[in-house]
C-alpha positions as CSV (number, residue, x, y, z in Angstrom):
1,M,6.1,-52.0,5.9
2,N,4.1,-49.1,7.3
3,K,5.7,-45.7,7.7
4,T,5.7,-44.1,11.1
5,Y,4.5,-40.5,10.8
6,Y,5.2,-37.6,13.1
7,V,4.2,-34.0,13.4
8,C,6.6,-32.3,15.8
9,K,10.4,-31.6,15.7
10,Y,10.6,-32.8,19.3
11,T,9.7,-36.3,18.1
12,P,12.6,-38.7,18.8
13,V,13.0,-39.7,15.1
14,E,16.5,-41.2,15.6
15,L,15.2,-43.5,18.3
16,L,12.4,-44.8,16.2
17,T,14.8,-45.3,13.3
18,A,17.2,-47.3,15.6
19,L,14.2,-49.5,16.4
20,G,13.5,-50.3,12.8
21,G,11.1,-47.5,11.9
22,E,10.8,-45.6,8.7
23,C,9.8,-42.1,9.7
24,E,8.1,-39.4,7.7
25,I,6.6,-36.0,8.4
26,L,2.8,-35.7,8.2
27,N,2.2,-32.3,6.7
28,E,-0.3,-32.6,3.8
29,M,-3.1,-30.2,3.2
30,P,-6.4,-31.9,2.3
31,K,-9.1,-30.4,0.1
32,G,-11.5,-30.3,3.0
33,F,-12.3,-31.9,6.4
34,E,-15.4,-33.9,5.5
35,R,-14.4,-36.9,7.8
36,A,-12.7,-34.9,10.5
37,E,-15.6,-32.5,11.1
38,Q,-18.0,-35.4,11.7
39,I,-16.1,-36.3,14.9
40,A,-14.0,-33.3,16.0
41,H,-14.9,-30.0,17.6
42,P,-15.3,-27.2,14.9
43,N,-12.7,-25.0,16.7
44,I,-9.9,-27.5,16.5
45,C,-7.2,-26.0,14.3
46,G,-6.9,-26.9,10.7
47,F,-3.8,-28.9,11.2
48,G,-5.4,-31.1,13.8
49,K,-8.3,-31.7,11.4
50,S,-5.8,-32.5,8.6
51,V,-4.2,-35.2,10.8
52,L,-7.6,-36.7,11.5
53,E,-8.6,-36.5,7.8
54,E,-5.4,-38.5,6.8
55,V,-5.9,-41.2,9.4
56,L,-9.7,-41.6,8.8
57,A,-9.0,-41.9,5.1
58,G,-6.9,-45.0,5.9
59,N,-3.6,-43.4,4.8
60,I,-1.8,-43.7,8.2
61,K,-1.5,-46.6,10.5
62,E,1.5,-45.6,12.7
63,L,1.6,-42.1,14.4
64,V,3.8,-40.7,17.1
65,L,2.5,-37.4,18.6
66,V,3.9,-34.8,21.1
67,N,1.6,-33.1,23.5
68,C,2.2,-29.7,21.9
69,C,-1.3,-28.2,22.6
70,D,-4.9,-29.0,23.4
71,T,-5.6,-29.8,19.7
72,I,-3.0,-32.5,19.6
73,R,-4.3,-34.0,22.8
74,S,-7.8,-34.0,21.4
75,V,-6.6,-35.6,18.2
76,Y,-4.9,-38.3,20.2
77,D,-8.1,-39.0,22.2
78,I,-10.2,-39.2,19.0
79,L,-7.7,-41.5,17.2
80,E,-7.3,-43.8,20.2
81,D,-11.1,-44.1,20.4
82,S,-11.4,-44.7,16.6
83,G,-9.4,-48.0,16.8
84,Q,-8.0,-47.4,13.3
85,M,-4.4,-47.2,14.3
86,D,-1.9,-50.0,14.5
87,F,0.5,-47.9,16.6
88,L,-0.5,-44.6,18.3
89,Y,1.7,-43.0,20.9
90,M,1.9,-39.6,22.5
91,I,5.0,-38.3,24.2
92,D,4.7,-36.0,27.2
93,M,7.4,-33.5,26.3
94,L,7.9,-30.8,28.8
95,H,8.0,-27.1,27.9
96,C,11.4,-26.1,29.3
97,D,15.0,-27.2,29.1
98,I,16.1,-27.7,32.7
99,E,17.5,-30.8,34.5
100,C,14.2,-32.1,35.8
101,S,12.7,-31.8,32.3
102,R,15.5,-33.7,30.8
103,E,15.1,-36.5,33.4
104,R,11.4,-36.6,32.7
105,T,12.0,-36.7,28.9
106,A,14.6,-39.5,29.3
107,M,11.9,-41.6,31.1
108,Q,9.5,-40.8,28.2
109,L,12.0,-41.9,25.6
110,K,12.6,-45.2,27.4
111,A,8.9,-45.9,27.6
112,L,8.4,-45.1,23.9
113,A,11.4,-47.4,23.0
114,S,9.8,-50.2,25.0
115,A,6.4,-49.8,23.4
116,Y,7.7,-49.3,19.8
117,A,10.2,-52.2,20.1
118,S,7.4,-54.5,21.3
119,Y,5.2,-53.4,18.4
120,K,8.0,-53.8,15.8
121,G,9.5,-56.9,17.3
122,T,13.0,-55.3,17.2
123,I,15.8,-54.3,19.5
124,F,17.7,-51.0,19.8
125,D,20.5,-50.6,17.3
126,K,23.1,-48.2,18.6
127,T,25.0,-47.9,15.3
128,A,21.7,-47.1,13.5
129,F,20.8,-44.6,16.2
130,L,24.1,-42.6,15.8
131,K,23.9,-42.7,12.0
132,A,20.4,-41.3,12.0
133,F,21.5,-37.9,13.2
134,Q,21.6,-35.4,10.3
135,P,22.2,-31.9,11.7
136,K,20.6,-29.2,9.5
137,G,23.0,-26.9,7.7
138,R,22.1,-23.3,7.4
139,T,22.4,-21.5,4.1
140,Q,24.6,-18.5,3.8
141,E,23.2,-17.5,0.4
142,P,20.5,-14.8,0.0
143,H,17.2,-16.4,0.8
144,L,13.7,-16.0,2.1
145,A,12.3,-17.9,5.1
146,V,8.9,-19.1,6.1
147,L,8.5,-18.7,9.9
148,G,5.6,-19.2,12.3
149,A,3.2,-22.1,12.6
150,R,3.7,-25.2,10.4
151,M,2.9,-24.6,6.7
152,G,1.4,-27.4,4.6
153,Q,3.7,-29.0,2.0
154,E,1.4,-27.8,-0.8
155,L,1.4,-24.3,0.4
156,F,5.2,-24.3,0.9
157,E,5.7,-25.5,-2.7
158,M,3.4,-22.7,-3.9
159,T,5.4,-20.2,-1.9
160,S,8.7,-21.4,-3.3
161,K,7.4,-21.1,-6.9
162,S,6.2,-17.6,-6.3
163,M,9.4,-16.2,-4.9
164,P,12.4,-14.8,-6.8
165,L,14.9,-16.3,-4.2
166,P,15.3,-19.7,-2.6
167,V,12.8,-20.2,0.3
168,V,13.8,-22.0,3.5
169,N,11.1,-23.7,5.7
170,E,11.8,-22.6,9.3
171,T,8.4,-23.5,10.6
172,C,7.7,-26.0,13.4
173,V,8.9,-29.5,12.5
174,Y,11.2,-28.2,9.7
175,N,13.7,-26.2,11.8
176,R,14.7,-29.4,13.7
177,S,18.3,-29.2,15.1
178,V,19.6,-32.2,17.1
179,G,22.8,-34.2,17.1
180,E,25.3,-31.4,16.3
181,N,27.6,-32.9,18.9
182,L,27.3,-36.7,19.0
183,P,27.7,-38.7,22.3
184,S,30.7,-40.7,23.3
185,E,30.9,-44.3,22.0
186,D,30.9,-45.9,25.5
187,M,27.5,-44.7,26.6
188,D,25.0,-47.4,27.5
189,F,21.3,-47.1,26.5
190,D,20.3,-45.2,29.7
191,A,23.1,-42.7,29.3
192,L,22.3,-42.2,25.6
193,M,18.6,-41.4,26.4
194,E,19.7,-38.8,29.0
195,W,22.0,-37.2,26.4
196,Y,19.3,-37.5,23.7
197,A,16.7,-35.8,26.0
198,G,18.9,-32.8,26.4
199,E,19.5,-32.6,22.6
200,L,15.7,-32.7,21.9
201,L,14.9,-30.0,24.4
202,H,17.9,-27.8,23.5
203,Q,16.8,-27.2,19.9
204,I,15.9,-23.8,18.4
205,P,12.7,-23.5,20.5
206,C,9.2,-23.5,19.2
207,M,6.6,-21.1,20.6
208,R,5.3,-23.9,22.9
209,M,8.5,-23.6,25.0
210,M,8.6,-21.3,28.0
211,D,11.8,-19.7,26.9
212,H,11.7,-19.0,23.1
213,A,14.4,-16.3,23.0
214,G,16.5,-18.6,20.9
215,R,14.1,-18.1,18.0
216,K,15.7,-14.7,17.3
217,Q,18.4,-16.4,15.2
218,L,15.7,-17.4,12.7
219,Y,15.1,-13.7,11.7
220,Q,18.4,-12.1,12.5
221,D,20.3,-13.9,9.8
222,P,22.2,-11.4,7.6
223,S,21.5,-13.5,4.5
224,L,17.8,-13.3,5.1
225,K,16.1,-11.0,2.5
226,G,12.4,-11.5,3.4
227,I,10.0,-13.4,5.8
228,I,6.7,-15.0,5.1
229,Y,5.1,-15.5,8.5
230,H,2.4,-18.2,8.6
231,T,-0.3,-18.8,11.1
232,V,-3.0,-21.4,11.3
233,K,-6.6,-20.5,12.0
234,F,-7.5,-21.2,15.7
235,C,-3.9,-21.6,16.7
236,D,-2.7,-19.2,19.4
237,F,0.9,-20.2,19.8
238,Y,2.2,-18.0,16.9
239,S,-0.4,-15.2,17.1
240,F,1.8,-12.7,18.9
241,E,5.4,-13.6,17.6
242,Y,4.7,-11.7,14.3
243,A,4.4,-8.4,16.1
244,D,7.7,-9.0,17.9
245,I,9.5,-9.9,14.7
246,K,8.0,-6.8,12.9
247,G,9.5,-4.6,15.6
248,H,13.0,-6.2,15.4
249,T,13.7,-6.7,11.7
250,D,14.0,-4.4,8.7
251,V,13.5,-7.2,6.1
252,P,10.3,-7.3,4.1
253,L,7.6,-9.2,6.0
254,L,4.3,-10.8,4.9
255,K,1.8,-12.4,7.2
256,I,-0.6,-15.1,5.8
257,E,-3.0,-17.4,7.5
258,S,-4.4,-20.7,6.3
259,D,-6.9,-23.2,7.6
260,F,-4.7,-26.0,6.4
261,T,-6.8,-26.8,3.4
262,L,-6.3,-26.0,-0.3
263,Q,-9.6,-24.1,-0.5
264,S,-8.0,-20.6,-0.2
265,S,-5.0,-21.3,-2.4
266,G,-6.1,-18.7,-5.0
267,Q,-6.1,-15.8,-2.6
268,L,-3.0,-16.9,-0.9
269,S,-1.2,-17.1,-4.2
270,T,-2.1,-13.5,-4.9
271,R,-0.7,-12.4,-1.6
272,L,2.5,-14.4,-2.1
273,E,3.0,-13.1,-5.7
274,A,2.4,-9.5,-4.6
275,F,4.9,-9.9,-1.9
276,A,7.4,-11.3,-4.3
277,E,6.9,-8.4,-6.7
278,S,7.4,-5.9,-3.8
279,L,10.9,-7.3,-3.2
280,G,12.0,-5.8,-6.5
281,I,13.9,-8.9,-7.7
282,Q,12.8,-9.7,-11.2
283,K,12.5,-13.2,-12.5
284,E,13.6,-13.7,-16.0
285,T,10.9,-14.3,-18.6
286,K,11.7,-16.6,-21.5
287,K,8.6,-15.9,-23.6
288,E,9.5,-14.5,-27.0
289,R,7.6,-11.5,-28.4
290,T,7.1,-10.1,-31.8
291,M,7.6,-6.4,-32.3
292,G,4.4,-4.4,-32.8
293,K,3.7,-0.7,-33.6
294,G,4.2,0.8,-30.1
295,Y,0.9,-0.2,-28.4
296,Y,0.6,-1.9,-25.1
297,A,-2.3,-3.7,-23.5
298,G,-3.2,-4.5,-19.9
299,I,-5.9,-7.0,-19.1
300,D,-7.5,-7.1,-15.6
301,S,-9.4,-10.4,-15.3
302,G,-11.7,-10.2,-12.3
303,S,-14.5,-12.4,-11.0
304,T,-17.2,-10.1,-12.2
305,S,-15.7,-7.9,-15.0
306,T,-12.7,-8.0,-17.3
307,D,-11.1,-4.6,-18.0
308,V,-8.7,-3.8,-20.8
309,V,-6.6,-0.6,-21.3
310,I,-4.4,0.0,-24.4
311,L,-1.7,2.6,-24.3
312,D,0.4,4.1,-27.0
313,K,4.2,4.6,-26.9
314,D,3.6,7.9,-25.0
315,R,1.6,6.1,-22.4
316,K,-1.7,7.8,-23.4
317,I,-4.9,5.8,-23.1
318,I,-6.2,5.2,-26.6
319,S,-8.8,2.6,-25.7
320,S,-10.4,1.0,-22.6
321,V,-13.3,-1.4,-22.0
322,I,-15.1,-3.0,-19.1
323,M,-17.0,-6.1,-19.9
324,P,-18.6,-9.0,-17.9
325,T,-16.1,-11.8,-17.4
326,G,-18.7,-14.4,-18.1
327,A,-17.9,-18.2,-18.2
328,G,-14.2,-18.6,-18.2
329,A,-11.4,-16.0,-17.6
330,A,-9.6,-16.8,-20.9
331,N,-12.8,-16.3,-23.0
332,G,-13.7,-13.1,-21.2
333,A,-10.2,-11.7,-21.7
334,E,-10.3,-12.6,-25.4
335,R,-13.6,-10.8,-25.9
336,A,-12.6,-7.7,-23.9
337,L,-9.2,-7.4,-25.7
338,E,-10.9,-7.7,-29.1
339,E,-13.3,-5.0,-28.2
340,A,-10.6,-2.7,-27.0
341,L,-8.6,-3.3,-30.2
342,K,-11.7,-2.5,-32.2
343,H,-12.2,0.8,-30.3
344,A,-8.5,1.7,-30.9
345,D,-8.7,0.7,-34.6
346,I,-5.6,-1.5,-34.4
347,T,-5.0,-5.2,-34.6
348,R,-3.4,-7.6,-32.2
349,E,-0.2,-7.6,-34.3
350,D,0.2,-3.9,-33.5
351,L,0.7,-4.7,-29.8
352,D,4.2,-4.8,-28.5
353,A,3.3,-6.4,-25.2
354,V,0.4,-7.6,-23.1
355,V,0.4,-7.9,-19.3
356,T,-2.4,-9.7,-17.4
357,T,-3.5,-9.2,-13.9
358,G,-6.5,-10.1,-11.6
359,Y,-7.6,-13.5,-10.4
360,G,-7.9,-14.9,-13.9
361,R,-4.5,-13.8,-15.0
362,T,-2.9,-17.2,-14.9
363,A,-5.7,-18.6,-17.2
364,I,-4.8,-16.1,-20.0
365,S,-2.1,-17.7,-22.1
366,D,-1.7,-14.8,-24.6
367,G,0.0,-12.4,-22.1
368,D,3.7,-11.7,-22.1
369,K,3.8,-11.4,-18.3
370,S,1.5,-11.9,-15.3
371,I,1.5,-9.4,-12.4
372,T,-0.8,-9.4,-9.3
373,E,-3.6,-6.9,-9.2
374,I,-2.1,-5.4,-6.0
375,T,1.0,-4.2,-7.8
376,C,-1.0,-3.2,-10.8
377,H,-3.5,-1.2,-8.8
378,A,-0.7,0.6,-7.0
379,R,1.0,1.6,-10.3
380,G,-2.2,2.6,-12.0
381,A,-3.3,4.8,-9.1
382,H,0.1,6.5,-8.9
383,F,-0.1,7.2,-12.7
384,L,-3.5,8.8,-12.3
385,D,-2.7,10.8,-9.2
386,P,0.9,10.8,-7.7
387,K,-0.5,12.2,-4.5
388,V,-2.4,9.0,-3.7
389,R,-0.9,7.0,-0.8
390,T,-3.7,4.5,-0.1
391,V,-5.8,2.5,-2.6
392,V,-9.1,1.0,-1.4
393,D,-10.2,-1.7,-3.9
394,I,-13.5,-3.5,-3.4
395,G,-14.2,-6.0,-6.1
396,G,-16.6,-8.8,-6.8
397,Q,-15.1,-11.4,-4.4
398,D,-12.4,-9.6,-2.4
399,S,-11.5,-6.3,-0.9
400,K,-8.0,-5.0,-0.4
401,V,-6.2,-1.9,0.9
402,I,-2.8,-1.0,-0.6
403,R,-0.3,1.5,0.9
404,L,1.9,3.2,-1.7
405,N,5.4,4.6,-1.5
406,E,6.1,8.0,-3.2
407,D,7.2,6.3,-6.4
408,G,4.0,4.2,-6.6
409,S,5.5,1.0,-5.4
410,V,3.7,-1.2,-2.8
411,K,4.6,-0.3,0.7
412,N,2.1,-2.6,2.4
413,F,-1.2,-4.3,1.6
414,V,-3.9,-6.3,3.3
415,M,-6.8,-8.3,1.9
416,N,-9.9,-9.7,3.4
417,D,-10.0,-13.4,4.3
418,K,-11.5,-16.0,1.9
419,C,-15.0,-15.1,3.1
420,A,-16.9,-12.7,0.7
421,A,-18.2,-10.4,3.4
422,G,-17.8,-6.8,2.5
423,T,-17.3,-7.4,-1.2
424,G,-19.4,-6.9,-4.3
425,R,-20.8,-10.4,-4.0
426,F,-22.1,-9.6,-0.5
427,L,-23.9,-6.5,-1.8
428,E,-25.2,-8.5,-4.8
429,M,-26.7,-11.1,-2.5
430,M,-28.3,-8.4,-0.3
431,A,-29.8,-6.7,-3.4
432,K,-31.4,-10.0,-4.4
433,T,-32.8,-10.4,-0.9
434,M,-34.4,-6.9,-1.2
435,E,-35.5,-7.6,-4.8
436,M,-33.5,-4.7,-6.1
437,S,-30.8,-4.2,-8.8
438,L,-27.3,-3.3,-7.9
439,D,-27.9,0.1,-9.5
440,E,-30.9,0.7,-7.3
441,L,-29.0,-0.4,-4.2
442,S,-26.2,2.0,-5.0
443,R,-28.6,5.0,-5.0
444,V,-30.7,4.0,-2.1
445,G,-29.5,4.8,1.4
446,L,-28.1,8.3,0.7
447,S,-31.0,9.8,2.7
448,Y,-31.9,7.6,5.7
449,Q,-34.0,8.4,8.7
450,E,-33.2,5.5,11.2
451,D,-29.5,4.6,11.8
452,I,-29.9,0.8,11.5
453,T,-27.0,-1.4,12.4
454,I,-26.5,-4.8,10.6
455,S,-24.5,-6.8,13.2
456,S,-23.3,-9.6,11.0
457,M,-21.1,-9.5,7.9
458,C,-21.6,-13.2,7.1
459,T,-23.8,-13.3,4.0
460,V,-26.1,-15.9,5.4
461,F,-26.6,-14.2,8.8
462,A,-26.8,-10.7,7.2
463,E,-29.5,-12.0,4.9
464,S,-31.5,-13.2,7.9
465,E,-31.2,-9.8,9.5
466,V,-32.4,-8.0,6.4
467,V,-35.4,-10.4,6.0
468,S,-36.2,-9.7,9.7
469,L,-35.9,-5.9,9.2
470,I,-38.2,-6.1,6.1
471,A,-40.7,-8.0,8.2
472,Q,-40.6,-5.2,10.8
473,N,-41.6,-2.7,8.0
474,K,-38.3,-0.8,8.2
475,R,-37.7,1.7,5.4
476,T,-35.6,0.4,2.4
477,D,-33.3,3.4,2.7
478,D,-32.6,2.7,6.3
479,I,-31.8,-1.0,5.7
480,V,-29.5,-0.2,2.8
481,H,-27.7,2.4,4.9
482,G,-27.2,-0.3,7.6
483,L,-25.6,-2.6,4.9
484,N,-23.4,0.3,3.8
485,K,-22.3,0.9,7.3
486,A,-21.4,-2.7,7.8
487,V,-19.2,-2.8,4.6
488,A,-17.7,0.6,5.4
489,A,-16.7,-0.6,8.9
490,K,-15.1,-3.8,7.6
491,T,-13.2,-1.8,5.0
492,A,-12.1,0.9,7.5
493,S,-10.6,-1.9,9.7
494,L,-8.5,-3.0,6.7
495,V,-7.4,0.6,6.2
496,K,-6.4,0.8,9.9
497,R,-4.4,-2.5,9.7
498,V,-2.4,-1.2,6.7
499,G,-1.8,2.2,8.2
500,G,-3.7,4.1,5.6
501,E,-3.0,7.8,4.9
502,E,-4.3,10.5,2.6
503,A,-4.8,10.8,-0.3
504,Y,-7.2,7.9,-0.8
505,M,-8.3,6.5,-4.1
506,M,-11.2,4.0,-4.4
507,T,-11.2,1.4,-7.2
508,G,-13.3,-1.6,-8.1
509,G,-16.9,-2.0,-9.1
510,V,-18.2,-1.2,-5.6
511,A,-16.9,2.4,-6.0
512,Q,-20.0,3.0,-8.1
513,N,-22.1,2.5,-5.0
514,K,-22.7,6.1,-4.0
515,G,-24.3,5.3,-0.7
516,L,-21.4,3.1,0.4
517,V,-18.8,5.7,-0.8
518,K,-20.4,8.4,1.2
519,T,-20.6,6.2,4.3
520,L,-16.9,5.1,3.9
521,E,-15.8,8.7,3.5
522,E,-17.6,9.6,6.7
523,R,-15.9,6.6,8.5
524,L,-12.5,7.6,7.2
525,G,-13.0,11.3,7.8
526,T,-11.7,12.2,4.3
527,S,-12.8,12.1,0.6
528,L,-12.0,9.3,-1.8
529,V,-10.6,10.0,-5.3
530,I,-13.0,8.3,-7.7
531,S,-13.1,8.7,-11.4
532,E,-14.0,6.7,-14.6
533,K,-10.3,6.1,-15.1
534,S,-9.8,4.9,-11.5
535,Q,-12.1,2.1,-12.2
536,L,-9.5,0.8,-14.7
537,C,-6.6,1.0,-12.3
538,G,-5.7,-2.6,-12.5
539,A,-5.7,-2.8,-16.3
540,L,-4.0,0.6,-16.5
541,G,-1.2,-0.6,-14.2
542,A,-0.8,-3.8,-16.2
543,A,-0.6,-1.7,-19.5
544,L,2.1,0.5,-17.8
545,F,4.1,-2.6,-16.9
546,A,3.7,-3.8,-20.5
547,T,5.5,-0.6,-21.7
548,D,8.5,-1.7,-19.5
549,I,8.9,-5.1,-21.2
């Protein structure tokens, strides 16, 4: 028997169950939208595309939708036209909880019951209907909550594994609350549907409802210790609630956005783990270590380079290396660590602890602990200069800005999206387009004559602009300055979002680009602390954490 899938908490699941249906939430995140993008508008939100992808893959034959938004209406039209569904139905659920809305909803429920019973060949079972109600209990234990737009099951599992406390899914379909007070036994079908309509409309509201003040109970829970607020790209319903929550709660708050695919899971994992670390609740580590001779190593495995710092028991740097990561994070880390040990004239057995950080951290099995580069950069920067309050890190594939507390802990942070615009990879591609090395690019642009503006930060479109400027015989210095301006503007916007304040330290390989540094300083109106050691901030922070193990 086929399952009947649904996507909204206003779906009358109990009614479908009473008519013989086996209902299940549709909330999977596909690897991509190969099928959906062939037939859907590109600006349909990722969740809408994920629904299309599952149906077009032949995984779903029965689906009940609620007219939440334009995307769902478009999905319904596309699926109806496809002819691939055995049963497809959309309920016209109104956006308010008043008498006329309940009357209209009761009529919708009766129409659905008639269509579904005809499809299933069943009749309404009142006993099964009443048994189907399972009111959601709310935990009183310390916990974290995911709020906002629906979060795919895979991303929620990743979130739960990253956090030091239990995580409750309070998004869309998962904060369903109906049937807390069951109807009287003598109600006939029509009366039951009128009661049921009121129950459905009187839930904790979602952002589609006209009056969503009742959502405050989701973030005013005294046992709530942190919030992960999730939005979906191209979805407007939850775009402004985050700001309201931020102004009315003191609990730690992280905002993340997904396109409802698994493609950006690596970057999202970094954000989630950094947020978990900022909560200050340590997970126990069960890995056994052998005692060394008072030396500690930090390994920062990045997309372009792998950095290693070794400290002695007095937290003095006795060795450091920066080497190309090469093919495979684990191999790159092994080579860099061996080189650092060689420079320090010690062996691996002399190390008391090794902490890994960076995007390749999880691939390195030799570490005693793994900590995100956000937390490590903050600690490393504070160690080098306690006056630093903002760290600007532009690496090979991402850029991030980190606000620090006085003790060097992370106060707030923001990262670029999964696009590589404004990162080292962007500059590397522009250098290739201009037939220059990265070293040449870093020196050119300091003395420009024409103030050229590169309007696009997309690598493909920016490359087209650069080719066009070359064809116009524009000076190389002027073009490079335009690129520096574009990267500086994007970075400055991240600084503004995080509320950056002096003193600033710049880390990452792009800090070696003198033209970009100068342009960014002009944009921020202040100088950036940059040194040879600041380029090792991530590895240094990891080594400092190793001394705490």
